[in-house]
C-alpha positions in Angstrom: 10.7 -25.7 26.4 12.4 -23.7 29.1 10.4 -20.8 30.3 12.3 -17.5 30.4 9.8 -14.9 31.3 6.1 -13.8 31.0 5.2 -10.7 29.1 1.8 -9.0 29.5 0.1 -6.9 26.8 -3.4 -5.4 26.6 -5.2 -6.2 23.3 -8.7 -4.8 22.8 -9.2 -4.2 26.5 -8.0 -7.7 27.5 -4.7 -8.4 29.3 -2.8 -11.1 27.4 0.1 -13.0 28.9 2.8 -14.2 26.5 5.3 -16.8 27.6 8.9 -16.3 26.3 10.5 -19.6 25.4 12.9 -21.3 23.0 10.7 -23.7 21.1 12.1 -26.8 19.2 11.9 -26.2 15.5 10.0 -29.5 14.9 7.2 -28.3 17.2 6.3 -25.3 15.1 3.9 -25.3 12.1 3.4 -22.4 9.7 0.2 -20.5 9.3 -1.2 -20.8 5.7 -3.7 -18.0 6.5 -1.0 -15.4 7.4 -1.8 -12.2 5.5 1.8 -11.9 4.3 2.1 -15.3 2.6 -1.4 -16.6 1.7 -1.5 -14.7 -1.6 1.8 -16.1 -2.7 0.8 -19.5 -1.6 -2.4 -19.4 -3.6 -0.4 -18.5 -6.8 2.7 -20.4 -6.4 2.0 -23.6 -4.5 1.4 -26.0 -7.4 2.5 -29.0 -5.4 5.2 -27.1 -3.4 5.2 -27.1 0.4 4.5 -23.8 2.1 8.2 -23.7 3.2 9.3 -24.0 -0.4 7.0 -21.2 -1.5 8.4 -19.0 1.3 12.0 -19.8 0.4 11.3 -18.7 -3.2 10.3 -15.2 -2.0 13.1 -12.9 -3.2 13.6 -11.1 0.1 13.9 -14.4 2.1 17.5 -15.2 1.0 18.7 -11.9 2.3 16.8 -12.4 5.6 18.3 -15.9 6.0 21.8 -14.6 5.5 21.2 -11.9 8.0 19.9 -14.4 10.6 22.8 -16.7 10.0 25.4 -13.9 10.3 23.7 -12.5 13.4 23.6 -16.0 15.0 19.8 -15.8 15.7 16.7 -13.6 15.7 16.6 -10.0 16.9 12.8 -10.2 17.4 10.9 -13.2 18.8 8.2 -14.9 16.7 4.7 -15.2 18.0 3.3 -18.7 18.4 -0.1 -20.1 19.6 -0.9 -23.7 20.7 -2.7 -25.6 17.9 -3.3 -29.3 18.8 0.1 -30.9 19.3 2.0 -28.1 17.6 2.5 -24.4 18.0 1.4 -22.3 15.0 3.4 -19.3 13.8 0.9 -16.5 14.1 3.7 -14.0 13.4 7.1 -14.8 12.0 6.4 -17.5 9.4 9.3 -16.3 7.2 11.8 -16.3 10.1 10.7 -19.7 11.2 11.2 -21.0 7.6 14.7 -19.5 7.6 15.4 -21.4 10.8 14.1 -24.6 9.3 16.3 -24.2 6.3 19.4 -23.4 8.4 18.6 -26.5 10.6 18.6 -28.7 7.4 21.8 -27.0 6.3 23.6 -27.4 9.6 21.8 -30.2 11.5 24.5 -30.3 14.3 24.4 -26.5 15.0 22.5 -25.9 18.2 21.6 -22.4 17.2 19.0 -23.6 14.7 17.3 -26.3 16.8 15.1 -23.9 18.7 13.3 -20.7 17.8 13.0 -17.7 20.3 9.3 -17.2 20.7 6.5 -15.5 22.5 3.6 -17.9 23.1 0.0 -16.7 23.1 -2.6 -18.5 25.2 -4.7 -21.0 23.3 -8.0 -19.0 23.8 -6.9 -15.7 22.2 -9.4 -14.7 19.6 -8.3 -14.2 15.9 -9.5 -10.6 16.2 -7.1 -9.9 19.0 -4.3 -11.6 17.0 -5.2 -9.4 14.0 -4.9 -6.3 16.2 -1.6 -7.4 17.6 -0.2 -8.0 14.0 -1.5 -4.6 12.9 0.3 -3.0 15.8 3.5 -4.8 14.9 3.5 -4.6 11.1 1.1 -1.9 9.9 1.4 0.8 12.6 4.7 -0.4 14.1 8.3 -0.4 13.2 8.6 -3.9 11.6 6.6 -3.0 8.5 5.0 -5.2 5.9 4.9 -4.2 2.3 2.1 -1.9 1.2 0.0 -4.7 -0.4 0.5 -6.9 2.7 -0.8 -4.1 5.0 -3.8 -3.6 2.7 -4.4 -7.4 2.8 -4.4 -7.3 6.6 -7.0 -4.5 6.5 -9.1 -6.6 4.0 -8.9 -9.6 6.4 -10.0 -7.5 9.4 -13.0 -6.2 7.5 -14.2 -9.3 5.7 -13.1 -12.2 7.8 -13.3 -10.7 11.3 -16.1 -8.2 10.6 -14.3 -5.4 12.4 -15.7 -1.8 12.0 -13.6 0.7 10.0 -13.5 3.1 12.9 -12.0 0.4 15.2 -9.4 -0.6 12.5 -8.4 3.0 12.0 -7.8 3.3 15.7 -5.7 0.2 15.8 -3.7 1.2 12.8 -3.3 4.8 14.1 -4.7 6.2 10.8 -7.9 7.8 9.5 -11.1 5.9 8.7 -10.9 7.3 5.1 -7.4 5.7 4.7 -8.7 2.4 6.0 -11.7 2.6 3.6 -9.4 3.4 0.7 -7.1 0.5 1.4 -10.0 -1.9 1.8 -11.7 -0.8 -1.5 -8.4 -0.9 -3.4 -7.4 -4.4 -2.1 -11.0 -5.7 -2.7 -10.9 -4.4 -6.3 -7.5 -6.0 -6.9 -8.3 -9.5 -5.5 -12.0 -9.8 -6.4 -11.8 -8.1 -9.9 -8.2 -7.9 -11.2 -7.0 -11.3 -10.1 -10.2 -13.0 -11.4 -10.9 -11.2 -14.7 -10.5 -13.1 -18.0 -10.0 -16.5 -16.3 -7.4 -15.2 -13.9 -5.2 -14.1 -16.7 -3.3 -11.6 -14.6 -3.3 -13.4 -11.3 0.4 -14.2 -11.2 1.4 -10.5 -11.6 -1.1 -9.2 -9.0 1.4 -8.8 -6.2 3.4 -6.4 -8.3 0.4 -4.2 -9.3 -0.9 -3.1 -6.0 0.3 0.5 -6.4 -2.0 0.8 -9.5 -5.1 0.0 -7.4 -4.0 2.2 -4.5 -3.5 5.1 -6.9 -6.9 4.4 -8.5 -8.8 4.9 -5.3 -6.8 8.1 -4.5 -8.3 9.7 -7.6 -11.8 11.1 -7.1 -12.5 11.3 -10.8 -11.7 7.6 -11.2 -13.8 6.6 -8.2 -16.8 8.5 -9.6 -16.3 7.0 -13.1 -16.2 3.5 -11.6 -19.3 4.2 -9.5 -21.4 5.3 -12.4 -19.9 2.8 -14.9 -18.9 -0.5 -13.4 -17.5 -1.7 -16.7 -14.8 0.9 -16.4 -13.3 -1.3 -13.7 -12.8 -4.1 -16.2 -11.2 -1.6 -18.6 -8.8 -0.5 -15.9 -7.9 -4.0 -15.0 -7.0 -4.8 -18.6 -5.0 -1.6 -19.0 -3.0 -2.6 -15.9 -2.7 -6.3 -16.9 -1.7 -5.5 -20.5 0.9 -2.9 -19.6 -0.9 0.1 -21.1 -0.1 1.9 -17.9 3.7 1.3 -17.5 3.9 2.4 -13.9 1.6 2.8 -11.0 2.1 6.6 -10.9 0.7 6.7 -14.5 -2.7 6.2 -13.0 -2.6 9.8 -11.9 -2.9 11.0 -15.6 -6.0 8.9 -16.3 -8.4 11.6 -15.0 -7.0 14.0 -17.6 -7.4 11.5 -20.3 -11.0 10.8 -19.3 -11.7 14.5 -19.6 -10.7 14.7 -23.2 -12.9 12.5 -25.5 -10.4 12.2 -28.3 -7.5 11.3 -26.0 -9.7 8.8 -24.2 -10.9 7.2 -27.5 -7.3 6.8 -28.6 -6.1 5.3 -25.3 -9.0 2.9 -25.2 -8.0 1.7 -28.7 -4.5 0.8 -27.4 -2.5 3.9 -28.3 0.8 4.2 -26.2 0.3 6.3 -23.1 3.1 8.7 -24.1 1.2 9.5 -27.3 -2.1 10.1 -25.5 -0.4 12.2 -22.9 0.9 14.6 -25.6 -2.7 15.0 -26.8 -3.8 15.9 -23.2 -0.8 18.3 -22.8 -1.9 20.3 -25.8 -5.2 21.0 -24.0 -3.8 21.1 -20.5 -0.1 22.3 -20.6 0.1 21.9 -16.8 0.0 18.1 -17.2 3.5 18.0 -18.7 5.1 21.0 -17.1 6.0 22.0 -13.5 6.0 25.6 -14.6 2.4 25.5 -15.9 1.4 23.5 -12.8 2.6 26.4 -10.7 0.7 28.8 -12.8 -2.5 26.8 -12.5 -2.1 26.7 -8.7 -1.4 30.4 -8.6 -4.4 31.1 -10.8 -6.6 29.0 -8.7 -5.4 30.7 -5.5 -6.1 34.1 -7.0 -9.7 33.1 -7.9 -10.4 31.2 -4.7 -12.8 33.0 -2.4 -11.0 31.4 0.6 -8.1 33.9 0.1 -10.0 36.7 1.8 -7.4 36.7 4.6 -4.6 37.3 2.2 -6.5 40.0 0.4 -7.0 41.9 3.6 -3.3 41.5 4.5 -2.2 42.9 1.1 -4.5 45.9 1.6 -2.9 46.7 5.0 0.7 45.4 4.6 3.1 47.3 2.5 5.6 44.4 2.2 2.9 42.0 1.1 1.6 44.6 -1.4 5.1 45.0 -2.9 5.3 41.2 -3.3 2.2 41.3 -5.4 3.5 44.2 -7.5 6.9 42.4 -8.0 5.1 39.2 -9.1 2.9 41.2 -11.5 5.9 42.9 -13.1 7.8 39.6 -13.4 4.8 38.1 -15.1 4.4 41.0 -17.5 8.1 40.8 -18.4 7.8 37.0 -18.9 4.8 37.5 -21.2 6.7 40.0 -23.3 9.7 37.6 -23.7 7.2 35.0 -24.8 5.6 37.4 -27.3 2.3 37.3 -25.4 0.6 40.6 -25.7 -0.7 42.0 -22.4 -4.5 42.2 -22.9 -6.4 45.4 -22.0 -8.7 45.1 -19.0 -12.4 45.2 -19.9 -14.5 47.3 -17.6 
């Protein structure tokens, strides 16, 4: 290896020196515990090598074409000494593309060495996790949503890092980190294992369902008081009763209506159940009624004192209220809705 330069970064208060070098391809080994690939490896290995599993990832072919057309990498991989080899702590997919190109073109010098940053041997896994988070969760070279959540899960459960620290490293809020951890834990510890791992092979494509689940307060509360609800949700996702991740957002409305809930739990199509809900809550299926609900809530919210005081003193603001009232009255008449008399 021919040394090119030394780069110094600070991770968790410690300065880390990374050596830039072009490393022979046969001196690099892949990292089976990498957050991006370990889930797919678990599901798809079945006698395949890790390299074969990576090459089957749908996005890898396009990446390999891009590397080949570019004539090399735009971003160095990160390696760390591991016995007689250097382990790919970051860049496993790019290393695999190089390996494949090396097999394809054994005489092409471009694919014999990989541009790399080499970490010291004694860098702690926690510091590596922070570095990866900076690159792929908070940084510009982003992982997919479920891969980011998987990294958070690793930082919490394998490295015992506090949520506050993780939030700082990811440049996000503690509540977001907590939601990602809960959602990923629910997916891998519940959904992937339920009914003898019946749905394990589709788990990677269902992450958005679990993220949406933990965004909904009503669903979190239902899950907290009724743990079996979690199993029901897993089966609804696994069996396709919720066709898309965004459909999870309508579940709170279904839970509020006993008849709709009963019908959904018995396997009725979501579209049919949503019609039942919309009969009770028109805003569920109409942007117009959603706006009306927001306006109604705003008018009855005590927090609008500032606006009330402004309307009292501002002629233009007062006229806006009058115009809105007249438009609503005209609309009610067109819809054959009688304007009720005010009760004193």
